[in-house]
C-alpha positions in Angstrom: 66.9 124.9 170.5 70.6 123.9 170.4 73.3 126.6 170.5 75.7 125.9 167.6 77.4 129.2 166.8 80.9 127.6 167.0 80.5 124.6 164.8 78.9 123.4 161.6 77.6 120.1 160.2 79.2 119.0 156.9 79.3 115.9 154.7 82.6 114.1 154.2 82.8 111.4 151.6 83.4 108.1 153.3 82.4 109.4 156.7 78.9 111.0 156.3 78.0 113.9 158.4 80.5 115.3 160.9 80.5 118.1 163.3 83.4 120.7 162.5 84.6 123.4 164.8 84.2 126.9 163.3 86.4 128.5 166.0 88.9 127.7 168.6 87.8 126.1 171.9 89.8 126.0 175.1 89.5 123.2 177.7 86.2 123.6 179.5 84.5 125.7 176.9 80.9 124.8 176.1 80.6 123.6 172.6 76.9 122.7 172.5 73.8 122.8 174.6 70.7 121.1 173.3 67.4 120.0 175.0 66.0 116.7 173.9 63.5 116.7 171.1 61.9 113.5 172.5 62.1 111.8 176.0 60.7 108.6 177.5 61.3 106.4 180.5 64.5 104.4 179.6 62.7 101.1 180.4 59.7 101.9 178.3 60.4 102.0 174.7 56.8 102.1 173.8 56.8 105.7 175.1 59.4 106.6 172.5 56.9 105.5 169.8 53.9 107.4 171.4 56.1 110.5 171.9 57.2 110.5 168.2 53.6 110.1 167.0 52.5 113.2 169.0 55.5 115.3 168.0 55.5 118.1 165.4 56.4 117.4 161.7 59.7 119.2 162.3 60.6 116.9 165.3 59.6 113.8 163.5 61.7 114.8 160.4 64.8 115.4 162.8 64.4 112.1 164.4 64.0 110.1 161.2 67.2 111.9 160.0 69.3 110.4 162.8 71.6 107.4 162.2 70.2 104.0 161.7 72.9 101.7 160.4 72.2 98.6 158.3 72.1 95.3 160.1 75.4 94.2 158.5 77.4 97.5 159.1 81.0 96.9 160.1 80.9 93.1 160.0 83.1 92.8 157.0 85.9 94.3 159.1 86.1 91.4 161.5 88.8 88.9 160.6 87.7 86.0 162.8 84.7 84.0 161.6 83.8 83.1 165.2 83.9 86.8 166.3 81.8 87.7 163.3 79.2 85.0 164.2 79.0 86.3 167.8 78.4 89.8 166.6 75.8 88.6 164.1 74.0 86.6 166.8 73.9 89.5 169.3 72.6 91.9 166.7 70.0 89.4 165.6 68.7 88.9 169.1 68.2 92.6 169.6 66.7 93.1 166.1 64.2 90.3 167.0 63.2 92.3 170.2 62.7 95.4 168.2 60.6 93.6 165.6 58.4 91.9 168.1 57.8 95.1 170.0 57.1 97.1 166.8 54.7 94.5 165.5 52.7 94.4 168.8 52.5 98.3 168.9 51.5 98.4 165.2 48.3 96.5 166.0 46.8 99.7 167.4 47.4 101.6 164.3 46.0 101.5 160.8 48.3 100.8 157.8 50.6 98.0 157.1 53.7 100.2 157.2 53.3 101.1 160.9 55.4 98.2 162.1 58.2 99.1 159.8 58.2 102.7 161.0 58.1 101.6 164.6 61.0 99.1 164.1 63.0 101.9 162.4 62.3 104.3 165.4 63.4 101.7 168.0 66.7 101.2 166.1 67.1 105.0 166.1 66.5 104.9 169.8 69.0 102.0 170.4 71.8 103.8 168.4 71.3 107.5 169.4 69.6 107.8 172.7 71.3 109.3 175.8 70.2 108.6 179.3 69.6 111.1 182.0 68.2 110.0 185.4 65.4 107.5 184.7 64.8 108.8 181.2 66.3 108.6 177.7 66.3 111.3 175.1 67.2 112.0 171.5 69.3 115.0 170.6 69.4 115.5 166.7 72.2 118.0 166.4 74.4 116.5 169.1 73.9 113.1 167.4 76.0 114.4 164.3 79.2 114.2 166.5 81.2 111.1 165.7 82.8 108.8 168.2 86.4 108.6 169.0 88.3 106.6 171.7 90.4 109.8 172.1 87.6 112.4 172.2 88.1 116.1 172.3 84.8 116.7 173.9 83.0 115.4 177.0 79.3 115.3 177.3 76.7 115.3 180.0 73.0 115.4 180.4 73.0 115.9 184.2 71.3 119.3 184.2 67.6 118.9 183.4 68.3 116.4 180.6 69.9 119.1 178.5 72.8 117.8 176.4 76.1 119.7 177.2 79.2 119.2 175.0 82.4 120.7 176.6 86.0 120.8 175.2 88.4 118.5 177.1 91.4 119.8 175.2 92.2 122.7 172.8 90.0 122.3 169.6 91.2 124.4 166.7 88.9 125.9 164.0 88.6 123.2 161.3 89.0 120.2 163.8 86.3 117.6 163.9 84.4 117.6 167.2 84.2 114.0 168.5 82.9 112.4 171.7 83.0 108.9 173.1 80.0 106.6 173.0 81.6 104.3 175.6 81.4 104.5 179.4 84.5 102.5 180.1 87.0 104.3 177.7 90.5 104.2 179.2 90.4 100.9 181.1 89.5 98.8 178.0 91.5 97.2 175.2 90.9 98.0 171.6 89.4 94.6 171.1 86.8 95.3 173.9 85.9 98.7 172.7 85.5 97.5 169.1 83.4 94.6 170.2 80.9 96.8 172.2 80.7 99.4 169.3 80.2 96.6 166.8 77.3 94.9 168.6 75.6 97.8 170.3 76.2 100.7 167.9 76.7 98.8 164.7 80.0 100.2 163.5 83.6 99.2 163.5 85.8 101.9 165.1 88.7 103.3 163.0 89.4 106.2 165.2 93.2 107.3 165.6 93.6 105.4 168.8 92.1 102.2 167.5 94.0 102.4 164.3 97.2 102.1 166.2 98.2 99.7 169.1 97.2 101.4 172.3 98.2 101.0 175.9 95.0 99.1 176.6 96.0 96.3 174.3 95.9 95.3 170.7 93.3 94.1 168.3 93.1 90.8 170.0 91.3 87.7 168.9 89.2 88.4 166.0 88.3 92.1 166.1 91.5 93.2 164.5 90.3 94.8 161.2 90.6 94.5 157.5 90.6 98.2 157.5 87.8 100.4 156.4 85.1 101.0 158.9 83.1 103.3 156.6 79.9 101.3 157.3 79.0 103.5 160.2 78.1 107.1 160.5 81.6 108.4 160.2 85.3 107.8 160.6 84.7 106.7 164.2 81.1 105.5 163.9 77.5 105.6 163.9 75.4 105.8 167.0 75.4 107.1 170.5 76.1 105.8 174.0 74.2 106.4 177.1 74.9 109.9 178.4 
């Protein structure tokens, strides 16, 4: 069970659910520890489905409560028609893979809604899973933290697959707790970061760093926004990156 004495989850209009600090954290302080509720080999998505089907009702409910953005989330923020078409094509290709796998797995189950459920679960896995070793896992409480390209928390799953959030700067009570869903954070331009998040995590990043010109470069060709970005889970976004 996750430790969460120092933060709470709240709903903010236009952002959705966010993680809010309830006390002050100093750099290096542990913010959260949470074991995965489901794990599977990262190269075998079918095991995600079978693990879900064998899980308790509480675990199933927690998984189904995780972010699963609509297929068109964030696309309206892309100025360039070409860039928008590229994002649509990449999303469609991955969606087709999920649909095909879900339909094949559903053949072993009764009921016409099995394929829809499995496709939804595969999307949840794509958006929210964190990797550790050769496995991937879902962390329902940790998943409530939004993305920022200037995060105040780091995260790791290196110790037994347990999710560990730790403060990387001073976090005051009342501050939103944010992590980065990107591996290459400081060596990329705003355009590159937004493109990855749009195609892989299905949201347009409007974090403070992306909302201003940054040292890595500007909005660039096509991903510069029309503003907004509320299509994702929150002010920064929707899903999760690999841990």
